[in-house]
Biopython code that builds the backbone (N, CA, C, O; Angstrom):
import numpy as np
from Bio.PDB.StructureBuilder import StructureBuilder

atoms = [
    (1, "UNK", "N", (-122.389, -165.860, -3.247)),
    (1, "UNK", "CA", (-121.164, -165.888, -4.026)),
    (1, "UNK", "C", (-120.401, -164.567, -3.933)),
    (1, "UNK", "O", (-119.175, -164.529, -4.034)),
    (2, "UNK", "N", (-121.152, -163.495, -3.740)),
    (2, "UNK", "CA", (-120.539, -162.173, -3.657)),
    (2, "UNK", "C", (-119.568, -162.097, -2.478)),
    (2, "UNK", "O", (-118.542, -161.421, -2.562)),
    (3, "UNK", "N", (-119.883, -162.782, -1.389)),
    (3, "UNK", "CA", (-119.023, -162.754, -0.211)),
    (3, "UNK", "C", (-117.724, -163.525, -0.441)),
    (3, "UNK", "O", (-116.690, -163.193, 0.137)),
    (4, "UNK", "N", (-117.780, -164.538, -1.273)),
    (4, "UNK", "CA", (-116.572, -165.294, -1.606)),
    (4, "UNK", "C", (-115.591, -164.392, -2.345)),
    (4, "UNK", "O", (-114.397, -164.404, -2.047)),
    (5, "UNK", "N", (-116.083, -163.608, -3.306)),
    (5, "UNK", "CA", (-115.217, -162.684, -4.046)),
    (5, "UNK", "C", (-114.603, -161.644, -3.114)),
    (5, "UNK", "O", (-113.414, -161.344, -3.217)),
    (6, "UNK", "N", (-115.397, -161.101, -2.216)),
    (6, "UNK", "CA", (-114.897, -160.107, -1.266)),
    (6, "UNK", "C", (-113.826, -160.729, -0.369)),
    (6, "UNK", "O", (-112.790, -160.115, -0.115)),
    (7, "UNK", "N", (-114.076, -161.933, 0.101)),
    (7, "UNK", "CA", (-113.116, -162.634, 0.957)),
    (7, "UNK", "C", (-111.810, -162.890, 0.209)),
    (7, "UNK", "O", (-110.728, -162.677, 0.757)),
    (8, "UNK", "N", (-111.905, -163.339, -1.019)),
    (8, "UNK", "CA", (-110.702, -163.632, -1.807)),
    (8, "UNK", "C", (-109.896, -162.369, -2.102)),
    (8, "UNK", "O", (-108.666, -162.391, -2.039)),
    (9, "UNK", "N", (-110.574, -161.275, -2.421)),
    (9, "UNK", "CA", (-109.871, -160.022, -2.702)),
    (9, "UNK", "C", (-109.129, -159.540, -1.459)),
    (9, "UNK", "O", (-107.958, -159.167, -1.539)),
    (10, "UNK", "N", (-109.801, -159.546, -0.319)),
    (10, "UNK", "CA", (-109.160, -159.120, 0.924)),
    (10, "UNK", "C", (-108.007, -160.025, 1.315)),
    (10, "UNK", "O", (-106.949, -159.554, 1.734)),
    (11, "UNK", "N", (-108.214, -161.317, 1.177)),
    (11, "UNK", "CA", (-107.157, -162.274, 1.508)),
    (11, "UNK", "C", (-105.952, -162.151, 0.595)),
    (11, "UNK", "O", (-104.813, -162.272, 1.046)),
    (12, "UNK", "N", (-106.195, -161.912, -0.687)),
    (12, "UNK", "CA", (-105.093, -161.776, -1.642)),
    (12, "UNK", "C", (-104.217, -160.575, -1.305)),
    (12, "UNK", "O", (-102.992, -160.652, -1.394)),
    (13, "UNK", "N", (-104.832, -159.490, -0.926)),
    (13, "UNK", "CA", (-104.054, -158.296, -0.582)),
    (13, "UNK", "C", (-103.274, -158.526, 0.717)),
    (13, "UNK", "O", (-102.118, -158.117, 0.818)),
    (14, "UNK", "N", (-103.879, -159.163, 1.689)),
    (14, "UNK", "CA", (-103.186, -159.459, 2.946)),
    (14, "UNK", "C", (-101.969, -160.348, 2.695)),
    (14, "UNK", "O", (-100.899, -160.114, 3.256)),
    (15, "UNK", "N", (-102.134, -161.352, 1.862)),
    (15, "UNK", "CA", (-101.018, -162.232, 1.511)),
    (15, "UNK", "C", (-99.938, -161.444, 0.769)),
    (15, "UNK", "O", (-98.749, -161.654, 1.010)),
    (16, "UNK", "N", (-100.335, -160.547, -0.124)),
    (16, "UNK", "CA", (-99.368, -159.752, -0.880)),
    (16, "UNK", "C", (-98.514, -158.882, 0.043)),
    (16, "UNK", "O", (-97.303, -158.773, -0.151)),
    (17, "UNK", "N", (-99.136, -158.271, 1.035)),
    (17, "UNK", "CA", (-98.383, -157.444, 1.992)),
    (17, "UNK", "C", (-97.298, -158.279, 2.664)),
    (17, "UNK", "O", (-96.133, -157.882, 2.708)),
    (18, "UNK", "N", (-97.686, -159.421, 3.179)),
    (18, "UNK", "CA", (-96.748, -160.285, 3.887)),
    (18, "UNK", "C", (-95.680, -160.847, 2.948)),
    (18, "UNK", "O", (-94.498, -160.869, 3.291)),
    (19, "UNK", "N", (-96.088, -161.292, 1.784)),
    (19, "UNK", "CA", (-95.169, -161.883, 0.812)),
    (19, "UNK", "C", (-94.096, -160.892, 0.384)),
    (19, "UNK", "O", (-92.908, -161.214, 0.411)),
    (20, "UNK", "N", (-94.503, -159.694, -0.009)),
    (20, "UNK", "CA", (-93.534, -158.714, -0.484)),
    (20, "UNK", "C", (-92.646, -158.189, 0.645)),
    (20, "UNK", "O", (-91.484, -157.855, 0.411)),
    (21, "UNK", "N", (-93.171, -158.115, 1.843)),
    (21, "UNK", "CA", (-92.343, -157.715, 2.990)),
    (21, "UNK", "C", (-91.280, -158.773, 3.245)),
    (21, "UNK", "O", (-90.123, -158.445, 3.507)),
    (22, "UNK", "N", (-91.666, -160.036, 3.170)),
    (22, "UNK", "CA", (-90.734, -161.139, 3.369)),
    (22, "UNK", "C", (-89.622, -161.122, 2.325)),
    (22, "UNK", "O", (-88.471, -161.432, 2.632)),
    (23, "UNK", "N", (-89.970, -160.757, 1.087)),
    (23, "UNK", "CA", (-88.974, -160.686, 0.017)),
    (23, "UNK", "C", (-88.085, -159.456, 0.109)),
    (23, "UNK", "O", (-87.086, -159.349, -0.603)),
    (24, "UNK", "N", (-88.449, -158.532, 0.986)),
    (24, "UNK", "CA", (-87.689, -157.290, 1.085)),
    (24, "UNK", "C", (-88.127, -156.243, 0.079)),
    (24, "UNK", "O", (-87.466, -155.218, -0.085)),
    (25, "UNK", "N", (-89.237, -156.495, -0.594)),
    (25, "UNK", "CA", (-89.779, -155.542, -1.570)),
    (25, "UNK", "C", (-90.703, -154.580, -0.824)),
    (25, "UNK", "O", (-91.926, -154.671, -0.930)),
    (26, "UNK", "N", (-90.112, -153.671, -0.078)),
    (26, "UNK", "CA", (-90.870, -152.800, 0.816)),
    (26, "UNK", "C", (-91.816, -151.866, 0.079)),
    (26, "UNK", "O", (-92.884, -151.541, 0.598)),
    (27, "UNK", "N", (-91.452, -151.430, -1.108)),
    (27, "UNK", "CA", (-92.344, -150.536, -1.857)),
    (27, "UNK", "C", (-93.630, -151.259, -2.225)),
    (27, "UNK", "O", (-94.720, -150.716, -2.046)),
    (28, "UNK", "N", (-93.514, -152.472, -2.734)),
    (28, "UNK", "CA", (-94.706, -153.247, -3.081)),
    (28, "UNK", "C", (-95.502, -153.614, -1.836)),
    (28, "UNK", "O", (-96.731, -153.538, -1.836)),
    (29, "UNK", "N", (-94.815, -154.006, -0.788)),
    (29, "UNK", "CA", (-95.499, -154.333, 0.453)),
    (29, "UNK", "C", (-96.263, -153.123, 0.976)),
    (29, "UNK", "O", (-97.418, -153.238, 1.385)),
    (30, "UNK", "N", (-95.617, -151.971, 0.959)),
    (30, "UNK", "CA", (-96.264, -150.744, 1.416)),
    (30, "UNK", "C", (-97.456, -150.368, 0.567)),
    (30, "UNK", "O", (-98.488, -149.938, 1.082)),
    (31, "UNK", "N", (-97.312, -150.533, -0.748)),
    (31, "UNK", "CA", (-98.424, -150.226, -1.654)),
    (31, "UNK", "C", (-99.653, -151.065, -1.304)),
    (31, "UNK", "O", (-100.761, -150.541, -1.194)),
    (32, "UNK", "N", (-99.448, -152.356, -1.134)),
    (32, "UNK", "CA", (-100.586, -153.224, -0.814)),
    (32, "UNK", "C", (-101.114, -152.975, 0.600)),
    (32, "UNK", "O", (-102.305, -153.144, 0.860)),
    (33, "UNK", "N", (-100.220, -152.572, 1.516)),
    (33, "UNK", "CA", (-100.651, -152.307, 2.885)),
    (33, "UNK", "C", (-101.585, -151.103, 2.963)),
    (33, "UNK", "O", (-102.504, -151.081, 3.781)),
    (34, "UNK", "N", (-101.354, -150.100, 2.114)),
    (34, "UNK", "CA", (-102.214, -148.914, 2.172)),
    (34, "UNK", "C", (-103.356, -148.963, 1.158)),
    (34, "UNK", "O", (-104.150, -148.027, 1.064)),
    (35, "UNK", "N", (-103.434, -150.043, 0.410)),
    (35, "UNK", "CA", (-104.517, -150.195, -0.562)),
    (35, "UNK", "C", (-105.864, -150.290, 0.163)),
    (35, "UNK", "O", (-106.009, -151.077, 1.099)),
    (36, "UNK", "N", (-106.824, -149.513, -0.253)),
    (36, "UNK", "CA", (-108.133, -149.516, 0.424)),
    (36, "UNK", "C", (-109.024, -150.675, -0.020)),
    (36, "UNK", "O", (-110.073, -150.474, -0.632)),
    (37, "UNK", "N", (-108.586, -151.881, 0.298)),
    (37, "UNK", "CA", (-109.290, -153.076, -0.184)),
    (37, "UNK", "C", (-110.716, -153.158, 0.345)),
    (37, "UNK", "O", (-111.643, -153.439, -0.415)),
    (38, "UNK", "N", (-110.898, -152.918, 1.621)),
    (38, "UNK", "CA", (-112.241, -153.106, 2.179)),
    (38, "UNK", "C", (-113.246, -152.147, 1.552)),
    (38, "UNK", "O", (-114.369, -152.545, 1.243)),
    (39, "UNK", "N", (-112.856, -150.887, 1.361)),
    (39, "UNK", "CA", (-113.813, -149.962, 0.739)),
    (39, "UNK", "C", (-113.945, -150.235, -0.750)),
    (39, "UNK", "O", (-115.043, -150.142, -1.299)),
    (40, "UNK", "N", (-112.860, -150.564, -1.400)),
    (40, "UNK", "CA", (-112.902, -150.846, -2.842)),
    (40, "UNK", "C", (-113.888, -151.975, -3.137)),
    (40, "UNK", "O", (-114.795, -151.821, -3.955)),
    (41, "UNK", "N", (-113.704, -153.094, -2.473)),
    (41, "UNK", "CA", (-114.573, -154.251, -2.709)),
    (41, "UNK", "C", (-116.002, -153.963, -2.236)),
    (41, "UNK", "O", (-116.971, -154.275, -2.928)),
    (42, "UNK", "N", (-116.114, -153.367, -1.054)),
    (42, "UNK", "CA", (-117.446, -153.064, -0.524)),
    (42, "UNK", "C", (-118.221, -152.133, -1.446)),
    (42, "UNK", "O", (-119.399, -152.369, -1.717)),
    (43, "UNK", "N", (-117.581, -151.092, -1.925)),
    (43, "UNK", "CA", (-118.285, -150.127, -2.776)),
    (43, "UNK", "C", (-118.667, -150.725, -4.124)),
    (43, "UNK", "O", (-119.693, -150.355, -4.696)),
    (44, "UNK", "N", (-117.864, -151.635, -4.631)),
    (44, "UNK", "CA", (-118.255, -152.316, -5.869)),
    (44, "UNK", "C", (-119.565, -153.073, -5.672)),
    (44, "UNK", "O", (-120.461, -153.025, -6.515)),
    (45, "UNK", "N", (-119.656, -153.767, -4.549)),
    (45, "UNK", "CA", (-120.854, -154.554, -4.281)),
    (45, "UNK", "C", (-122.026, -153.687, -3.832)),
    (45, "UNK", "O", (-123.154, -153.888, -4.281)),
    (46, "UNK", "N", (-121.766, -152.729, -2.951)),
    (46, "UNK", "CA", (-122.835, -151.833, -2.499)),
    (46, "UNK", "C", (-123.395, -151.047, -3.673)),
    (46, "UNK", "O", (-124.599, -150.805, -3.757)),
    (47, "UNK", "N", (-122.515, -150.654, -4.572)),
    (47, "UNK", "CA", (-122.944, -149.911, -5.760)),
    (47, "UNK", "C", (-123.906, -150.682, -6.647)),
    (47, "UNK", "O", (-124.642, -150.093, -7.439)),
    (48, "UNK", "N", (-123.898, -151.994, -6.513)),
    (48, "UNK", "CA", (-124.825, -152.825, -7.286)),
    (48, "UNK", "C", (-126.226, -152.826, -6.693)),
    (48, "UNK", "O", (-127.201, -153.084, -7.399)),
    (49, "UNK", "N", (-126.333, -152.536, -5.390)),
    (49, "UNK", "CA", (-127.645, -152.622, -4.742)),
    (49, "UNK", "C", (-128.145, -151.284, -4.208)),
    (49, "UNK", "O", (-129.317, -151.160, -3.851)),
    (50, "UNK", "N", (-127.272, -150.286, -4.149)),
    (50, "UNK", "CA", (-127.663, -148.970, -3.656)),
    (50, "UNK", "C", (-127.386, -147.913, -4.717)),
    (50, "UNK", "O", (-126.649, -148.153, -5.673)),
    (51, "UNK", "N", (-127.979, -146.757, -4.536)),
    (51, "UNK", "CA", (-127.744, -145.640, -5.448)),
    (51, "UNK", "C", (-126.356, -145.050, -5.206)),
    (51, "UNK", "O", (-125.811, -145.198, -4.113)),
    (52, "UNK", "N", (-125.775, -144.384, -6.205)),
    (52, "UNK", "CA", (-124.443, -143.800, -6.053)),
    (52, "UNK", "C", (-124.346, -142.795, -4.901)),
    (52, "UNK", "O", (-123.285, -142.659, -4.290)),
    (53, "UNK", "N", (-125.431, -142.100, -4.602)),
    (53, "UNK", "CA", (-125.423, -141.153, -3.486)),
    (53, "UNK", "C", (-125.139, -141.830, -2.161)),
    (53, "UNK", "O", (-124.486, -141.248, -1.295)),
    (54, "UNK", "N", (-125.624, -143.057, -1.991)),
    (54, "UNK", "CA", (-125.354, -143.795, -0.759)),
    (54, "UNK", "C", (-123.868, -144.108, -0.647)),
    (54, "UNK", "O", (-123.284, -143.972, 0.428)),
    (55, "UNK", "N", (-123.259, -144.521, -1.740)),
    (55, "UNK", "CA", (-121.824, -144.822, -1.735)),
    (55, "UNK", "C", (-121.042, -143.551, -1.388)),
    (55, "UNK", "O", (-120.078, -143.608, -0.624)),
    (56, "UNK", "N", (-121.449, -142.413, -1.939)),
    (56, "UNK", "CA", (-120.776, -141.149, -1.637)),
    (56, "UNK", "C", (-120.912, -140.795, -0.154)),
    (56, "UNK", "O", (-119.936, -140.388, 0.475)),
    (57, "UNK", "N", (-122.098, -140.945, 0.402)),
    (57, "UNK", "CA", (-122.301, -140.655, 1.833)),
    (57, "UNK", "C", (-121.465, -141.597, 2.700)),
    (57, "UNK", "O", (-120.906, -141.188, 3.717)),
    (58, "UNK", "N", (-121.391, -142.847, 2.287)),
    (58, "UNK", "CA", (-120.591, -143.813, 3.039)),
    (58, "UNK", "C", (-119.105, -143.461, 2.951)),
    (58, "UNK", "O", (-118.370, -143.625, 3.926)),
    (59, "UNK", "N", (-118.665, -142.982, 1.799)),
    (59, "UNK", "CA", (-117.270, -142.579, 1.645)),
    (59, "UNK", "C", (-116.928, -141.443, 2.610)),
    (59, "UNK", "O", (-115.851, -141.446, 3.207)),
    (60, "UNK", "N", (-117.830, -140.476, 2.769)),
    (60, "UNK", "CA", (-117.611, -139.397, 3.730)),
    (60, "UNK", "C", (-117.541, -139.960, 5.147)),
    (60, "UNK", "O", (-116.698, -139.551, 5.944)),
    (61, "UNK", "N", (-118.420, -140.887, 5.449)),
    (61, "UNK", "CA", (-118.413, -141.558, 6.749)),
    (61, "UNK", "C", (-117.049, -142.207, 7.010)),
    (61, "UNK", "O", (-116.509, -142.089, 8.111)),
    (62, "UNK", "N", (-116.499, -142.879, 6.020)),
    (62, "UNK", "CA", (-115.210, -143.557, 6.167)),
    (62, "UNK", "C", (-114.080, -142.529, 6.332)),
    (62, "UNK", "O", (-113.179, -142.725, 7.146)),
    (63, "UNK", "N", (-114.129, -141.447, 5.567)),
    (63, "UNK", "CA", (-113.100, -140.405, 5.698)),
    (63, "UNK", "C", (-113.082, -139.851, 7.120)),
    (63, "UNK", "O", (-112.024, -139.761, 7.742)),
    (64, "UNK", "N", (-114.247, -139.484, 7.628)),
    (64, "UNK", "CA", (-114.323, -138.920, 8.975)),
    (64, "UNK", "C", (-113.950, -139.950, 10.041)),
    (64, "UNK", "O", (-113.252, -139.630, 11.003)),
    (65, "UNK", "N", (-114.413, -141.175, 9.867)),
    (65, "UNK", "CA", (-114.066, -142.234, 10.810)),
    (65, "UNK", "C", (-112.574, -142.527, 10.822)),
    (65, "UNK", "O", (-112.011, -142.855, 11.866)),
    (66, "UNK", "N", (-111.941, -142.411, 9.680)),
    (66, "UNK", "CA", (-110.494, -142.609, 9.588)),
    (66, "UNK", "C", (-109.758, -141.567, 10.412)),
    (66, "UNK", "O", (-108.823, -141.890, 11.144)),
    (67, "UNK", "N", (-110.180, -140.327, 10.291)),
    (67, "UNK", "CA", (-109.536, -139.255, 11.040)),
    (67, "UNK", "C", (-109.741, -139.463, 12.545)),
    (67, "UNK", "O", (-108.808, -139.299, 13.332)),
    (68, "UNK", "N", (-110.948, -139.821, 12.932)),
    (68, "UNK", "CA", (-111.287, -139.945, 14.349)),
    (68, "UNK", "C", (-110.683, -141.199, 14.989)),
    (68, "UNK", "O", (-110.187, -141.130, 16.114)),
    (69, "UNK", "N", (-110.714, -142.325, 14.309)),
    (69, "UNK", "CA", (-110.337, -143.589, 14.953)),
    (69, "UNK", "C", (-109.103, -144.271, 14.366)),
    (69, "UNK", "O", (-108.280, -144.801, 15.113)),
    (70, "UNK", "N", (-108.965, -144.265, 13.052)),
    (70, "UNK", "CA", (-107.879, -145.035, 12.444)),
    (70, "UNK", "C", (-106.529, -144.356, 12.611)),
    (70, "UNK", "O", (-105.537, -145.024, 12.906)),
    (71, "UNK", "N", (-106.471, -143.032, 12.426)),
    (71, "UNK", "CA", (-105.203, -142.327, 12.630)),
    (71, "UNK", "C", (-104.677, -142.525, 14.054)),
    (71, "UNK", "O", (-103.509, -142.875, 14.226)),
    (72, "UNK", "N", (-105.518, -142.308, 15.086)),
    (72, "UNK", "CA", (-105.015, -142.563, 16.441)),
    (72, "UNK", "C", (-104.571, -144.020, 16.662)),
    (72, "UNK", "O", (-103.605, -144.274, 17.381)),
    (73, "UNK", "N", (-105.275, -144.961, 16.049)),
    (73, "UNK", "CA", (-104.886, -146.376, 16.129)),
    (73, "UNK", "C", (-103.469, -146.580, 15.592)),
    (73, "UNK", "O", (-102.630, -147.202, 16.244)),
    (74, "UNK", "N", (-103.216, -146.048, 14.397)),
    (74, "UNK", "CA", (-101.895, -146.219, 13.784)),
    (74, "UNK", "C", (-100.811, -145.474, 14.554)),
    (74, "UNK", "O", (-99.707, -145.994, 14.715)),
    (75, "UNK", "N", (-101.104, -144.267, 15.031)),
    (75, "UNK", "CA", (-100.123, -143.527, 15.814)),
    (75, "UNK", "C", (-99.813, -144.244, 17.132)),
    (75, "UNK", "O", (-98.674, -144.220, 17.599)),
    (76, "UNK", "N", (-100.816, -144.874, 17.725)),
    (76, "UNK", "CA", (-100.597, -145.641, 18.948)),
    (76, "UNK", "C", (-99.601, -146.768, 18.694)),
    (76, "UNK", "O", (-98.678, -146.973, 19.482)),
    (77, "UNK", "N", (-99.786, -147.490, 17.611)),
    (77, "UNK", "CA", (-98.857, -148.571, 17.266)),
    (77, "UNK", "C", (-97.468, -148.005, 16.972)),
    (77, "UNK", "O", (-96.457, -148.549, 17.418)),
    (78, "UNK", "N", (-97.432, -146.918, 16.223)),
    (78, "UNK", "CA", (-96.158, -146.281, 15.866)),
    (78, "UNK", "C", (-95.359, -145.910, 17.115)),
    (78, "UNK", "O", (-94.159, -146.176, 17.191)),
    (79, "UNK", "N", (-96.020, -145.303, 18.084)),
    (79, "UNK", "CA", (-95.314, -144.852, 19.275)),
    (79, "UNK", "C", (-95.038, -145.971, 20.287)),
    (79, "UNK", "O", (-94.004, -145.954, 20.954)),
    (80, "UNK", "N", (-95.939, -146.929, 20.405)),
    (80, "UNK", "CA", (-95.791, -147.942, 21.447)),
    (80, "UNK", "C", (-95.005, -149.183, 21.038)),
    (80, "UNK", "O", (-94.396, -149.821, 21.898)),
    (81, "UNK", "N", (-94.998, -149.544, 19.774)),
    (81, "UNK", "CA", (-94.317, -150.776, 19.357)),
    (81, "UNK", "C", (-92.854, -150.822, 19.804)),
    (81, "UNK", "O", (-92.422, -151.846, 20.334)),
    (82, "UNK", "N", (-92.079, -149.757, 19.612)),
    (82, "UNK", "CA", (-90.678, -149.832, 20.061)),
    (82, "UNK", "C", (-90.532, -149.875, 21.586)),
    (82, "UNK", "O", (-89.504, -150.308, 22.106)),
    (83, "UNK", "N", (-91.562, -149.426, 22.289)),
    (83, "UNK", "CA", (-91.472, -149.335, 23.745)),
    (83, "UNK", "C", (-92.003, -150.570, 24.470)),
    (83, "UNK", "O", (-91.420, -151.004, 25.463)),
    (84, "UNK", "N", (-93.108, -151.136, 23.979)),
    (84, "UNK", "CA", (-93.727, -152.261, 24.700)),
    (84, "UNK", "C", (-93.842, -153.525, 23.845)),
    (84, "UNK", "O", (-94.327, -154.548, 24.327)),
    (85, "UNK", "N", (-93.412, -153.472, 22.606)),
    (85, "UNK", "CA", (-93.489, -154.628, 21.713)),
    (85, "UNK", "C", (-94.681, -154.541, 20.783)),
    (85, "UNK", "O", (-95.661, -153.851, 21.062)),
    (86, "UNK", "N", (-94.581, -155.245, 19.687)),
    (86, "UNK", "CA", (-95.586, -155.182, 18.628)),
    (86, "UNK", "C", (-96.965, -155.639, 19.085)),
    (86, "UNK", "O", (-97.948, -154.920, 18.903)),
    (87, "UNK", "N", (-97.045, -156.823, 19.674)),
    (87, "UNK", "CA", (-98.355, -157.376, 20.039)),
    (87, "UNK", "C", (-99.088, -156.508, 21.046)),
    (87, "UNK", "O", (-100.288, -156.272, 20.902)),
    (88, "UNK", "N", (-98.383, -156.030, 22.065)),
    (88, "UNK", "CA", (-99.017, -155.171, 23.060)),
    (88, "UNK", "C", (-99.434, -153.838, 22.446)),
    (88, "UNK", "O", (-100.496, -153.306, 22.769)),
    (89, "UNK", "N", (-98.595, -153.300, 21.561)),
    (89, "UNK", "CA", (-98.933, -152.034, 20.898)),
    (89, "UNK", "C", (-100.184, -152.194, 20.035)),
    (89, "UNK", "O", (-101.039, -151.309, 20.013)),
    (90, "UNK", "N", (-100.293, -153.309, 19.331)),
    (90, "UNK", "CA", (-101.484, -153.564, 18.516)),
    (90, "UNK", "C", (-102.718, -153.678, 19.408)),
    (90, "UNK", "O", (-103.773, -153.132, 19.086)),
    (91, "UNK", "N", (-102.585, -154.379, 20.516)),
    (91, "UNK", "CA", (-103.707, -154.524, 21.441)),
    (91, "UNK", "C", (-104.166, -153.154, 21.968)),
    (91, "UNK", "O", (-105.359, -152.852, 21.961)),
    (92, "UNK", "N", (-103.228, -152.343, 22.417)),
    (92, "UNK", "CA", (-103.586, -151.008, 22.890)),
    (92, "UNK", "C", (-104.192, -150.196, 21.751)),
    (92, "UNK", "O", (-105.173, -149.478, 21.949)),
    (93, "UNK", "N", (-103.609, -150.308, 20.560)),
    (93, "UNK", "CA", (-104.139, -149.600, 19.399)),
    (93, "UNK", "C", (-105.573, -150.006, 19.084)),
    (93, "UNK", "O", (-106.405, -149.157, 18.764)),
    (94, "UNK", "N", (-105.859, -151.291, 19.174)),
    (94, "UNK", "CA", (-107.223, -151.766, 18.922)),
    (94, "UNK", "C", (-108.200, -151.247, 19.969)),
    (94, "UNK", "O", (-109.350, -150.941, 19.655)),
    (95, "UNK", "N", (-107.744, -151.150, 21.199)),
    (95, "UNK", "CA", (-108.604, -150.591, 22.249)),
    (95, "UNK", "C", (-108.880, -149.121, 21.956)),
    (95, "UNK", "O", (-110.021, -148.669, 22.050)),
    (96, "UNK", "N", (-107.839, -148.377, 21.602)),
    (96, "UNK", "CA", (-108.010, -146.963, 21.234)),
    (96, "UNK", "C", (-108.980, -146.849, 20.064)),
    (96, "UNK", "O", (-109.899, -146.030, 20.085)),
    (97, "UNK", "N", (-108.766, -147.682, 19.040)),
    (97, "UNK", "CA", (-109.644, -147.670, 17.870)),
    (97, "UNK", "C", (-111.086, -147.969, 18.258)),
    (97, "UNK", "O", (-112.009, -147.283, 17.819)),
    (98, "UNK", "N", (-111.276, -148.993, 19.081)),
    (98, "UNK", "CA", (-112.626, -149.380, 19.485)),
    (98, "UNK", "C", (-113.348, -148.282, 20.238)),
    (98, "UNK", "O", (-114.506, -147.984, 19.945)),
    (99, "UNK", "N", (-112.681, -147.683, 21.197)),
    (99, "UNK", "CA", (-113.304, -146.618, 21.994)),
    (99, "UNK", "C", (-113.647, -145.423, 21.108)),
    (99, "UNK", "O", (-114.766, -144.911, 21.155)),
    (100, "UNK", "N", (-112.684, -144.981, 20.302)),
    (100, "UNK", "CA", (-112.936, -143.821, 19.440)),
    (100, "UNK", "C", (-113.998, -144.117, 18.376)),
    (100, "UNK", "O", (-114.784, -143.239, 18.020)),
    (101, "UNK", "N", (-114.018, -145.346, 17.874)),
    (101, "UNK", "CA", (-115.048, -145.723, 16.894)),
    (101, "UNK", "C", (-116.438, -145.670, 17.506)),
    (101, "UNK", "O", (-117.377, -145.166, 16.889)),
    (102, "UNK", "N", (-116.567, -146.193, 18.720)),
    (102, "UNK", "CA", (-117.869, -146.169, 19.388)),
    (102, "UNK", "C", (-118.329, -144.735, 19.653)),
    (102, "UNK", "O", (-119.508, -144.420, 19.489)),
    (103, "UNK", "N", (-117.413, -143.879, 20.056)),
    (103, "UNK", "CA", (-117.759, -142.466, 20.264)),
    (103, "UNK", "C", (-118.191, -141.841, 18.942)),
    (103, "UNK", "O", (-119.201, -141.141, 18.883)),
    (104, "UNK", "N", (-117.426, -142.094, 17.882)),
    (104, "UNK", "CA", (-117.764, -141.565, 16.556)),
    (104, "UNK", "C", (-119.134, -142.049, 16.095)),
    (104, "UNK", "O", (-119.944, -141.256, 15.614)),
    (105, "UNK", "N", (-119.396, -143.343, 16.240)),
    (105, "UNK", "CA", (-120.664, -143.912, 15.798)),
    (105, "UNK", "C", (-121.849, -143.384, 16.610)),
    (105, "UNK", "O", (-122.973, -143.323, 16.112)),
    (106, "UNK", "N", (-121.590, -143.008, 17.850)),
    (106, "UNK", "CA", (-122.667, -142.459, 18.686)),
    (106, "UNK", "C", (-123.128, -141.101, 18.151)),
    (106, "UNK", "O", (-124.307, -140.761, 18.253)),
    (107, "UNK", "N", (-122.219, -140.339, 17.592)),
    (107, "UNK", "CA", (-122.555, -138.981, 17.149)),
    (107, "UNK", "C", (-122.795, -138.849, 15.646)),
    (107, "UNK", "O", (-123.467, -137.912, 15.215)),
    (108, "UNK", "N", (-122.263, -139.763, 14.846)),
    (108, "UNK", "CA", (-122.395, -139.661, 13.394)),
    (108, "UNK", "C", (-123.449, -140.654, 12.912)),
    (108, "UNK", "O", (-123.400, -141.839, 13.242)),
    (109, "UNK", "N", (-124.385, -140.163, 12.141)),
    (109, "UNK", "CA", (-125.408, -141.039, 11.564)),
    (109, "UNK", "C", (-125.237, -141.090, 10.051)),
    (109, "UNK", "O", (-125.200, -140.059, 9.378)),
    (110, "UNK", "N", (-125.137, -142.286, 9.541)),
    (110, "UNK", "CA", (-124.930, -142.494, 8.099)),
    (110, "UNK", "C", (-126.196, -142.244, 7.333)),
    (110, "UNK", "O", (-126.211, -142.371, 6.108)),
]
sb = StructureBuilder()
sb.init_structure("model")
sb.init_model(0)
sb.init_chain("A")
sb.init_seg("    ")
for serial, (resi, resn, name, xyz) in enumerate(atoms, 1):
    if name == "N":
        sb.init_residue(resn, " ", resi, " ")
    sb.init_atom(name, np.array(xyz, "f"), 0.0, 1.0, " ", f" {name:<3s}", serial, name[0])
structure = sb.get_structure()
């Protein structure tokens, strides 16, 4: 049942981003787009089965992984979308994210 709640929370935020963007409510859309849903929901559930120190260590892991892989992913989309189109920019961004994530995971141990 815990996975159903996580799925619903993530889906609700994804729908909110799209809905508010469609309405032209860019501030609300942006707020939901940058909302840390995956960590928020995950940490609520992980916190039920692990000690708080584990959640803290995982948070550091996410911070460092964001710098190493997520920032370059977003910058790739930012720079390439106007030049090659949205879908291709996302694809290249995902490849960049995947490669950098694998490199990060090879050197960082949780």
